[in-house]
PDB file of N, CA, C and O in Angstrom:
ATOM      1  N   MET A   1     -33.392 -15.519  -0.523  1.00  0.00           N
ATOM      2  CA  MET A   1     -33.165 -15.616  -2.030  1.00  0.00           C
ATOM      3  C   MET A   1     -32.588 -16.762  -2.441  1.00  0.00           C
ATOM      4  O   MET A   1     -31.756 -17.183  -1.637  1.00  0.00           O
ATOM      5  N   ASN A   2     -32.770 -17.565  -3.635  1.00  0.00           N
ATOM      6  CA  ASN A   2     -32.250 -18.334  -4.247  1.00  0.00           C
ATOM      7  C   ASN A   2     -31.254 -18.358  -5.346  1.00  0.00           C
ATOM      8  O   ASN A   2     -31.541 -17.546  -6.225  1.00  0.00           O
ATOM      9  N   TRP A   3     -30.366 -18.918  -5.529  1.00  0.00           N
ATOM     10  CA  TRP A   3     -29.339 -18.546  -6.840  1.00  0.00           C
ATOM     11  C   TRP A   3     -29.159 -20.110  -7.429  1.00  0.00           C
ATOM     12  O   TRP A   3     -29.037 -21.080  -6.682  1.00  0.00           O
ATOM     13  N   ALA A   4     -29.162 -20.182  -8.751  1.00  0.00           N
ATOM     14  CA  ALA A   4     -29.085 -21.349  -9.217  1.00  0.00           C
ATOM     15  C   ALA A   4     -27.451 -21.751  -9.559  1.00  0.00           C
ATOM     16  O   ALA A   4     -27.019 -22.866  -9.852  1.00  0.00           O
ATOM     17  N   SER A   5     -26.830 -20.705  -9.448  1.00  0.00           N
ATOM     18  CA  SER A   5     -25.456 -21.032  -9.481  1.00  0.00           C
ATOM     19  C   SER A   5     -24.544 -19.878  -8.870  1.00  0.00           C
ATOM     20  O   SER A   5     -25.154 -18.884  -8.477  1.00  0.00           O
ATOM     21  N   TRP A   6     -23.468 -19.885  -8.771  1.00  0.00           N
ATOM     22  CA  TRP A   6     -22.561 -19.424  -8.184  1.00  0.00           C
ATOM     23  C   TRP A   6     -22.137 -17.870  -8.986  1.00  0.00           C
ATOM     24  O   TRP A   6     -21.888 -16.812  -8.410  1.00  0.00           O
ATOM     25  N   SER A   7     -22.151 -18.133 -10.514  1.00  0.00           N
ATOM     26  CA  SER A   7     -22.370 -16.639 -10.794  1.00  0.00           C
ATOM     27  C   SER A   7     -23.436 -15.963 -10.867  1.00  0.00           C
ATOM     28  O   SER A   7     -23.307 -14.759 -11.091  1.00  0.00           O
ATOM     29  N   GLU A   8     -24.797 -16.526 -10.703  1.00  0.00           N
ATOM     30  CA  GLU A   8     -25.619 -15.381 -10.117  1.00  0.00           C
ATOM     31  C   GLU A   8     -25.263 -15.239  -8.736  1.00  0.00           C
ATOM     32  O   GLU A   8     -25.241 -14.045  -8.436  1.00  0.00           O
ATOM     33  N   PHE A   9     -25.034 -15.843  -7.969  1.00  0.00           N
ATOM     34  CA  PHE A   9     -24.938 -15.430  -6.216  1.00  0.00           C
ATOM     35  C   PHE A   9     -23.511 -14.398  -6.530  1.00  0.00           C
ATOM     36  O   PHE A   9     -24.179 -13.390  -6.763  1.00  0.00           O
ATOM     37  N   TRP A  10     -22.352 -14.012  -6.670  1.00  0.00           N
ATOM     38  CA  TRP A  10     -21.697 -12.880  -7.419  1.00  0.00           C
ATOM     39  C   TRP A  10     -22.168 -12.051  -7.911  1.00  0.00           C
ATOM     40  O   TRP A  10     -21.909 -10.937  -7.457  1.00  0.00           O
ATOM     41  N   ALA A  11     -23.134 -12.157  -9.129  1.00  0.00           N
ATOM     42  CA  ALA A  11     -23.635 -11.071  -9.846  1.00  0.00           C
ATOM     43  C   ALA A  11     -24.927  -9.967  -9.020  1.00  0.00           C
ATOM     44  O   ALA A  11     -25.257  -8.786  -9.127  1.00  0.00           O
ATOM     45  N   MET A  12     -25.491 -11.506  -7.946  1.00  0.00           N
ATOM     46  CA  MET A  12     -26.439 -10.875  -7.041  1.00  0.00           C
ATOM     47  C   MET A  12     -27.750  -9.947  -7.989  1.00  0.00           C
ATOM     48  O   MET A  12     -28.225  -8.872  -7.622  1.00  0.00           O
ATOM     49  N   GLY A  13     -27.980 -10.403  -8.751  1.00  0.00           N
ATOM     50  CA  GLY A  13     -29.269  -9.751  -9.300  1.00  0.00           C
ATOM     51  C   GLY A  13     -28.620  -8.488 -10.029  1.00  0.00           C
ATOM     52  O   GLY A  13     -29.428  -7.573  -9.867  1.00  0.00           O
ATOM     53  N   GLY A  14     -28.023  -8.236 -10.427  1.00  0.00           N
ATOM     54  CA  GLY A  14     -27.224  -7.168 -11.241  1.00  0.00           C
ATOM     55  C   GLY A  14     -26.867  -5.750 -10.146  1.00  0.00           C
ATOM     56  O   GLY A  14     -26.960  -4.569 -10.481  1.00  0.00           O
ATOM     57  N   ASP A  15     -26.464  -6.254  -8.837  1.00  0.00           N
ATOM     58  CA  ASP A  15     -26.405  -5.290  -7.746  1.00  0.00           C
ATOM     59  C   ASP A  15     -24.910  -5.777  -6.995  1.00  0.00           C
ATOM     60  O   ASP A  15     -24.611  -5.331  -5.887  1.00  0.00           O
ATOM     61  N   GLY A  16     -24.018  -6.744  -7.739  1.00  0.00           N
ATOM     62  CA  GLY A  16     -23.147  -7.566  -7.037  1.00  0.00           C
ATOM     63  C   GLY A  16     -22.194  -6.609  -7.119  1.00  0.00           C
ATOM     64  O   GLY A  16     -21.769  -6.397  -5.984  1.00  0.00           O
ATOM     65  N   LEU A  17     -21.533  -5.771  -8.118  1.00  0.00           N
ATOM     66  CA  LEU A  17     -20.908  -4.781  -8.173  1.00  0.00           C
ATOM     67  C   LEU A  17     -20.853  -3.529  -6.973  1.00  0.00           C
ATOM     68  O   LEU A  17     -19.758  -3.040  -6.699  1.00  0.00           O
ATOM     69  N   TYR A  18     -21.784  -3.170  -6.458  1.00  0.00           N
ATOM     70  CA  TYR A  18     -22.243  -2.269  -5.381  1.00  0.00           C
ATOM     71  C   TYR A  18     -21.971  -2.945  -4.367  1.00  0.00           C
ATOM     72  O   TYR A  18     -21.262  -2.522  -3.454  1.00  0.00           O
ATOM     73  N   VAL A  19     -22.640  -4.385  -4.408  1.00  0.00           N
ATOM     74  CA  VAL A  19     -22.759  -5.277  -3.005  1.00  0.00           C
ATOM     75  C   VAL A  19     -20.990  -5.666  -2.767  1.00  0.00           C
ATOM     76  O   VAL A  19     -20.423  -5.525  -1.683  1.00  0.00           O
ATOM     77  N   TRP A  20     -20.426  -6.091  -3.832  1.00  0.00           N
ATOM     78  CA  TRP A  20     -18.817  -6.719  -3.031  1.00  0.00           C
ATOM     79  C   TRP A  20     -17.797  -5.453  -3.093  1.00  0.00           C
ATOM     80  O   TRP A  20     -16.647  -5.646  -2.698  1.00  0.00           O
ATOM     81  N   SER A  21     -18.204  -4.042  -3.618  1.00  0.00           N
ATOM     82  CA  SER A  21     -17.052  -3.182  -3.486  1.00  0.00           C
ATOM     83  C   SER A  21     -17.802  -2.743  -1.939  1.00  0.00           C
ATOM     84  O   SER A  21     -16.938  -2.597  -1.075  1.00  0.00           O
ATOM     85  N   ALA A  22     -18.776  -2.583  -1.593  1.00  0.00           N
ATOM     86  CA  ALA A  22     -19.070  -1.978  -0.298  1.00  0.00           C
ATOM     87  C   ALA A  22     -18.774  -2.877   1.033  1.00  0.00           C
ATOM     88  O   ALA A  22     -18.909  -2.459   2.183  1.00  0.00           O
ATOM     89  N   TYR A  23     -18.387  -4.062   0.700  1.00  0.00           N
ATOM     90  CA  TYR A  23     -17.985  -5.364   1.860  1.00  0.00           C
ATOM     91  C   TYR A  23     -16.335  -5.103   1.687  1.00  0.00           C
ATOM     92  O   TYR A  23     -15.554  -5.086   2.638  1.00  0.00           O
ATOM     93  N   LEU A  24     -16.051  -4.950   0.617  1.00  0.00           N
ATOM     94  CA  LEU A  24     -14.668  -4.447   0.319  1.00  0.00           C
ATOM     95  C   LEU A  24     -13.724  -3.014   1.370  1.00  0.00           C
ATOM     96  O   LEU A  24     -12.917  -2.895   2.291  1.00  0.00           O
ATOM     97  N   VAL A  25     -14.479  -2.258   0.488  1.00  0.00           N
ATOM     98  CA  VAL A  25     -14.428  -1.025   1.586  1.00  0.00           C
ATOM     99  C   VAL A  25     -14.563  -1.077   3.342  1.00  0.00           C
ATOM    100  O   VAL A  25     -14.104  -0.308   4.187  1.00  0.00           O
ATOM    101  N   ALA A  26     -15.171  -1.990   3.443  1.00  0.00           N
ATOM    102  CA  ALA A  26     -15.569  -1.854   4.748  1.00  0.00           C
ATOM    103  C   ALA A  26     -14.464  -2.802   5.390  1.00  0.00           C
ATOM    104  O   ALA A  26     -13.927  -2.368   6.409  1.00  0.00           O
ATOM    105  N   LEU A  27     -14.135  -3.819   5.000  1.00  0.00           N
ATOM    106  CA  LEU A  27     -13.167  -4.404   5.037  1.00  0.00           C
ATOM    107  C   LEU A  27     -11.805  -3.790   5.254  1.00  0.00           C
ATOM    108  O   LEU A  27     -11.172  -3.986   6.291  1.00  0.00           O
ATOM    109  N   ILE A  28     -11.282  -2.906   4.075  1.00  0.00           N
ATOM    110  CA  ILE A  28     -10.436  -2.243   4.298  1.00  0.00           C
ATOM    111  C   ILE A  28     -10.597  -0.953   5.608  1.00  0.00           C
ATOM    112  O   ILE A  28      -9.660  -0.693   6.363  1.00  0.00           O
ATOM    113  N   VAL A  29     -11.504  -0.483   5.656  1.00  0.00           N
ATOM    114  CA  VAL A  29     -11.475   0.256   7.034  1.00  0.00           C
ATOM    115  C   VAL A  29     -11.183  -0.204   8.178  1.00  0.00           C
ATOM    116  O   VAL A  29     -10.351   0.216   8.981  1.00  0.00           O
ATOM    117  N   ALA A  30     -12.040  -1.280   8.267  1.00  0.00           N
ATOM    118  CA  ALA A  30     -11.714  -2.095   9.237  1.00  0.00           C
ATOM    119  C   ALA A  30     -10.218  -2.887   9.457  1.00  0.00           C
ATOM    120  O   ALA A  30      -9.993  -3.588  10.444  1.00  0.00           O
ATOM    121  N   ALA A  31      -9.544  -2.724   8.704  1.00  0.00           N
ATOM    122  CA  ALA A  31      -7.918  -3.414   8.542  1.00  0.00           C
ATOM    123  C   ALA A  31      -7.522  -2.079   9.036  1.00  0.00           C
ATOM    124  O   ALA A  31      -7.004  -1.981  10.149  1.00  0.00           O
ATOM    125  N   THR A  32      -7.681  -1.270   8.453  1.00  0.00           N
ATOM    126  CA  THR A  32      -7.108  -0.095   8.841  1.00  0.00           C
ATOM    127  C   THR A  32      -7.088   0.470  10.195  1.00  0.00           C
ATOM    128  O   THR A  32      -6.090   0.943  10.738  1.00  0.00           O
ATOM    129  N   GLU A  33      -7.841   0.417  10.519  1.00  0.00           N
ATOM    130  CA  GLU A  33      -8.341   1.071  11.747  1.00  0.00           C
ATOM    131  C   GLU A  33      -7.592   0.075  13.144  1.00  0.00           C
ATOM    132  O   GLU A  33      -7.014   0.671  14.053  1.00  0.00           O
ATOM    133  N   ILE A  34      -7.712  -1.556  13.142  1.00  0.00           N
ATOM    134  CA  ILE A  34      -6.938  -2.293  13.574  1.00  0.00           C
ATOM    135  C   ILE A  34      -5.772  -1.919  13.605  1.00  0.00           C
ATOM    136  O   ILE A  34      -5.338  -1.726  14.740  1.00  0.00           O
ATOM    137  N   GLY A  35      -4.966  -1.707  12.627  1.00  0.00           N
ATOM    138  CA  GLY A  35      -3.899  -1.650  11.907  1.00  0.00           C
ATOM    139  C   GLY A  35      -3.313  -0.077  13.036  1.00  0.00           C
ATOM    140  O   GLY A  35      -2.279  -0.119  13.703  1.00  0.00           O
ATOM    141  N   VAL A  36      -4.061   0.900  13.000  1.00  0.00           N
ATOM    142  CA  VAL A  36      -4.172   2.071  13.386  1.00  0.00           C
ATOM    143  C   VAL A  36      -4.253   2.036  15.048  1.00  0.00           C
ATOM    144  O   VAL A  36      -4.049   3.015  15.766  1.00  0.00           O
ATOM    145  N   LEU A  37      -4.468   1.188  15.337  1.00  0.00           N
ATOM    146  CA  LEU A  37      -4.732   0.649  16.898  1.00  0.00           C
ATOM    147  C   LEU A  37      -3.893   0.049  17.472  1.00  0.00           C
ATOM    148  O   LEU A  37      -3.665   0.017  18.681  1.00  0.00           O
ATOM    149  N   ALA A  38      -3.175  -0.674  16.288  1.00  0.00           N
ATOM    150  CA  ALA A  38      -2.059  -1.536  17.316  1.00  0.00           C
ATOM    151  C   ALA A  38      -0.954  -0.661  17.589  1.00  0.00           C
ATOM    152  O   ALA A  38      -0.325  -0.561  18.643  1.00  0.00           O
ATOM    153  N   LEU A  39      -0.716   0.262  15.986  1.00  0.00           N
ATOM    154  CA  LEU A  39       0.641   1.107  16.306  1.00  0.00           C
ATOM    155  C   LEU A  39       0.577   2.181  17.066  1.00  0.00           C
ATOM    156  O   LEU A  39       1.611   2.822  17.253  1.00  0.00           O
ATOM    157  N   SER A  40      -0.739   2.623  17.699  1.00  0.00           N
ATOM    158  CA  SER A  40      -0.709   3.634  18.417  1.00  0.00           C
ATOM    159  C   SER A  40      -0.405   3.025  19.894  1.00  0.00           C
ATOM    160  O   SER A  40       0.309   3.612  20.707  1.00  0.00           O
ATOM    161  N   ARG A  41      -1.185   1.478  20.198  1.00  0.00           N
ATOM    162  CA  ARG A  41      -0.633   0.539  21.282  1.00  0.00           C
ATOM    163  C   ARG A  41       0.802   0.901  21.634  1.00  0.00           C
ATOM    164  O   ARG A  41       1.145   1.407  22.702  1.00  0.00           O
ATOM    165  N   ARG A  42       1.522   0.618  20.722  1.00  0.00           N
ATOM    166  CA  ARG A  42       2.983   0.145  20.564  1.00  0.00           C
ATOM    167  C   ARG A  42       3.646   1.371  20.918  1.00  0.00           C
ATOM    168  O   ARG A  42       4.568   1.262  21.728  1.00  0.00           O
ATOM    169  N   ALA A  43       3.273   2.906  20.329  1.00  0.00           N
ATOM    170  CA  ALA A  43       3.958   3.863  20.398  1.00  0.00           C
ATOM    171  C   ALA A  43       3.297   4.327  22.197  1.00  0.00           C
ATOM    172  O   ALA A  43       4.032   4.894  23.006  1.00  0.00           O
ATOM    173  N   ILE A  44       2.331   4.072  22.410  1.00  0.00           N
ATOM    174  CA  ILE A  44       1.872   4.569  24.143  1.00  0.00           C
ATOM    175  C   ILE A  44       2.899   3.614  25.087  1.00  0.00           C
ATOM    176  O   ILE A  44       3.607   4.143  25.943  1.00  0.00           O
ATOM    177  N   LEU A  45       2.911   2.240  24.863  1.00  0.00           N
ATOM    178  CA  LEU A  45       3.851   1.678  25.574  1.00  0.00           C
ATOM    179  C   LEU A  45       5.220   2.146  25.642  1.00  0.00           C
ATOM    180  O   LEU A  45       5.836   2.402  26.676  1.00  0.00           O
ATOM    181  N   GLN A  46       5.621   2.231  24.509  1.00  0.00           N
ATOM    182  CA  GLN A  46       7.315   2.711  24.403  1.00  0.00           C
ATOM    183  C   GLN A  46       7.304   3.905  25.226  1.00  0.00           C
ATOM    184  O   GLN A  46       8.093   3.913  26.171  1.00  0.00           O
ATOM    185  N   HIS A  47       6.484   5.017  25.030  1.00  0.00           N
ATOM    186  CA  HIS A  47       6.530   5.990  25.839  1.00  0.00           C
ATOM    187  C   HIS A  47       6.532   5.796  27.088  1.00  0.00           C
ATOM    188  O   HIS A  47       7.545   6.245  27.625  1.00  0.00           O
ATOM    189  N   LEU A  48       5.679   5.220  27.894  1.00  0.00           N
ATOM    190  CA  LEU A  48       5.137   4.692  29.136  1.00  0.00           C
ATOM    191  C   LEU A  48       6.878   4.022  29.543  1.00  0.00           C
ATOM    192  O   LEU A  48       7.489   4.446  30.524  1.00  0.00           O
ATOM    193  N   GLY A  49       7.412   3.043  28.687  1.00  0.00           N
ATOM    194  CA  GLY A  49       8.719   2.365  29.071  1.00  0.00           C
ATOM    195  C   GLY A  49       9.441   3.551  29.542  1.00  0.00           C
ATOM    196  O   GLY A  49       9.645   3.784  30.734  1.00  0.00           O
ATOM    197  N   ARG A  50       9.898   4.444  28.368  1.00  0.00           N
ATOM    198  CA  ARG A  50      10.372   5.147  28.450  1.00  0.00           C
ATOM    199  C   ARG A  50      10.690   6.528  29.763  1.00  0.00           C
ATOM    200  O   ARG A  50      11.669   7.215  30.054  1.00  0.00           O
ATOM    201  N   PHE A  51       9.810   6.457  30.076  1.00  0.00           N
ATOM    202  CA  PHE A  51       9.088   7.948  31.119  1.00  0.00           C
ATOM    203  C   PHE A  51       9.439   6.840  32.470  1.00  0.00           C
ATOM    204  O   PHE A  51      10.015   7.211  33.493  1.00  0.00           O
ATOM    205  N   THR A  52       8.949   5.387  32.215  1.00  0.00           N
ATOM    206  CA  THR A  52       9.299   5.049  33.802  1.00  0.00           C
ATOM    207  C   THR A  52      10.948   4.637  33.974  1.00  0.00           C
ATOM    208  O   THR A  52      11.409   4.621  35.116  1.00  0.00           O
ATOM    209  N   THR A  53      11.845   4.298  32.785  1.00  0.00           N
ATOM    210  CA  THR A  53      13.212   4.371  33.229  1.00  0.00           C
ATOM    211  C   THR A  53      13.923   5.512  33.227  1.00  0.00           C
ATOM    212  O   THR A  53      15.149   5.549  33.337  1.00  0.00           O
ATOM    213  N   LEU A  54      13.035   6.690  33.076  1.00  0.00           N
ATOM    214  CA  LEU A  54      13.632   8.088  33.264  1.00  0.00           C
ATOM    215  C   LEU A  54      13.442   8.308  34.607  1.00  0.00           C
ATOM    216  O   LEU A  54      14.351   8.775  35.293  1.00  0.00           O
ATOM    217  N   LYS A  55      11.779   7.872  35.311  1.00  0.00           N
ATOM    218  CA  LYS A  55      11.795   8.237  36.444  1.00  0.00           C
ATOM    219  C   LYS A  55      12.545   7.756  37.403  1.00  0.00           C
ATOM    220  O   LYS A  55      13.005   8.414  38.337  1.00  0.00           O
ATOM    221  N   ARG A  56      12.733   6.278  37.152  1.00  0.00           N
ATOM    222  CA  ARG A  56      13.741   5.246  37.849  1.00  0.00           C
ATOM    223  C   ARG A  56      15.024   5.747  38.285  1.00  0.00           C
ATOM    224  O   ARG A  56      15.467   5.714  39.434  1.00  0.00           O
ATOM    225  N   SER A  57      15.695   6.318  37.022  1.00  0.00           N
ATOM    226  CA  SER A  57      16.736   7.021  37.131  1.00  0.00           C
ATOM    227  C   SER A  57      16.933   8.059  37.499  1.00  0.00           C
ATOM    228  O   SER A  57      17.950   8.384  38.112  1.00  0.00           O
ATOM    229  N   SER A  58      15.957   8.845  37.190  1.00  0.00           N
ATOM    230  CA  SER A  58      16.118  10.280  38.359  1.00  0.00           C
ATOM    231  C   SER A  58      15.602  10.139  39.947  1.00  0.00           C
ATOM    232  O   SER A  58      15.652  11.137  40.666  1.00  0.00           O
ATOM    233  N   VAL A  59      15.099   8.848  40.476  1.00  0.00           N
ATOM    234  CA  VAL A  59      14.857   8.445  41.621  1.00  0.00           C
ATOM    235  C   VAL A  59      16.283   8.001  42.362  1.00  0.00           C
ATOM    236  O   VAL A  59      16.615   8.573  43.400  1.00  0.00           O
ATOM    237  N   ARG A  60      17.010   7.078  41.846  1.00  0.00           N
ATOM    238  CA  ARG A  60      18.443   6.633  41.779  1.00  0.00           C
ATOM    239  C   ARG A  60      19.518   7.832  41.987  1.00  0.00           C
ATOM    240  O   ARG A  60      20.429   7.723  42.808  1.00  0.00           O
ATOM    241  N   ALA A  61      19.400   8.597  41.449  1.00  0.00           N
ATOM    242  CA  ALA A  61      20.108   9.795  41.242  1.00  0.00           C
ATOM    243  C   ALA A  61      20.179  10.531  42.462  1.00  0.00           C
ATOM    244  O   ALA A  61      21.193  10.597  43.157  1.00  0.00           O
ATOM    245  N   THR A  62      19.000  11.130  42.734  1.00  0.00           N
ATOM    246  CA  THR A  62      18.706  11.820  43.808  1.00  0.00           C
ATOM    247  C   THR A  62      18.415  11.309  45.081  1.00  0.00           C
ATOM    248  O   THR A  62      18.447  12.071  46.047  1.00  0.00           O
ATOM    249  N   GLY A  63      18.082   9.895  45.238  1.00  0.00           N
ATOM    250  CA  GLY A  63      18.570   9.189  46.223  1.00  0.00           C
ATOM    251  C   GLY A  63      16.842   9.396  47.124  1.00  0.00           C
ATOM    252  O   GLY A  63      16.766   9.223  48.340  1.00  0.00           O
ATOM    253  N   ASP A  64      15.773   9.723  46.386  1.00  0.00           N
ATOM    254  CA  ASP A  64      14.531  10.266  46.908  1.00  0.00           C
ATOM    255  C   ASP A  64      13.793   8.883  46.869  1.00  0.00           C
ATOM    256  O   ASP A  64      14.118   8.214  45.889  1.00  0.00           O
ATOM    257  N   ASN A  65      12.932   8.331  47.652  1.00  0.00           N
ATOM    258  CA  ASN A  65      11.764   7.392  47.539  1.00  0.00           C
ATOM    259  C   ASN A  65      10.753   7.889  47.303  1.00  0.00           C
ATOM    260  O   ASN A  65      10.004   7.364  46.480  1.00  0.00           O
ATOM    261  N   ASP A  66      10.475   8.839  47.829  1.00  0.00           N
ATOM    262  CA  ASP A  66       9.157   9.919  47.833  1.00  0.00           C
ATOM    263  C   ASP A  66       8.789  10.385  46.389  1.00  0.00           C
ATOM    264  O   ASP A  66       7.659  10.626  45.963  1.00  0.00           O
ATOM    265  N   ALA A  67      10.145  10.473  45.632  1.00  0.00           N
ATOM    266  CA  ALA A  67       9.127  10.927  44.368  1.00  0.00           C
ATOM    267  C   ALA A  67       8.807   9.732  43.422  1.00  0.00           C
ATOM    268  O   ALA A  67       8.362  10.121  42.342  1.00  0.00           O
ATOM    269  N   ALA A  68       8.909   8.460  43.534  1.00  0.00           N
ATOM    270  CA  ALA A  68       8.363   7.210  43.277  1.00  0.00           C
ATOM    271  C   ALA A  68       7.144   7.312  43.187  1.00  0.00           C
ATOM    272  O   ALA A  68       6.415   7.317  42.195  1.00  0.00           O
ATOM    273  N   ARG A  69       6.874   7.415  44.522  1.00  0.00           N
ATOM    274  CA  ARG A  69       5.361   7.358  44.651  1.00  0.00           C
ATOM    275  C   ARG A  69       4.392   8.055  43.805  1.00  0.00           C
ATOM    276  O   ARG A  69       3.185   7.926  44.013  1.00  0.00           O
TER     277      ARG A  69
END
């Protein structure tokens, strides 16, 4: 497609509102998904860190090295 001006490009032959709102919604959904994944990853790593710390302290308290394996 050829547009004579930027305003024609943004209008997209009368369908600009639909086209650009669809892009906006897709961008918001993708950004939200990335944010949720980052928060989930952080929570999982914190949980694993606490688990590892508890496991190490349990092994030290009992003196049982087989429990660490």
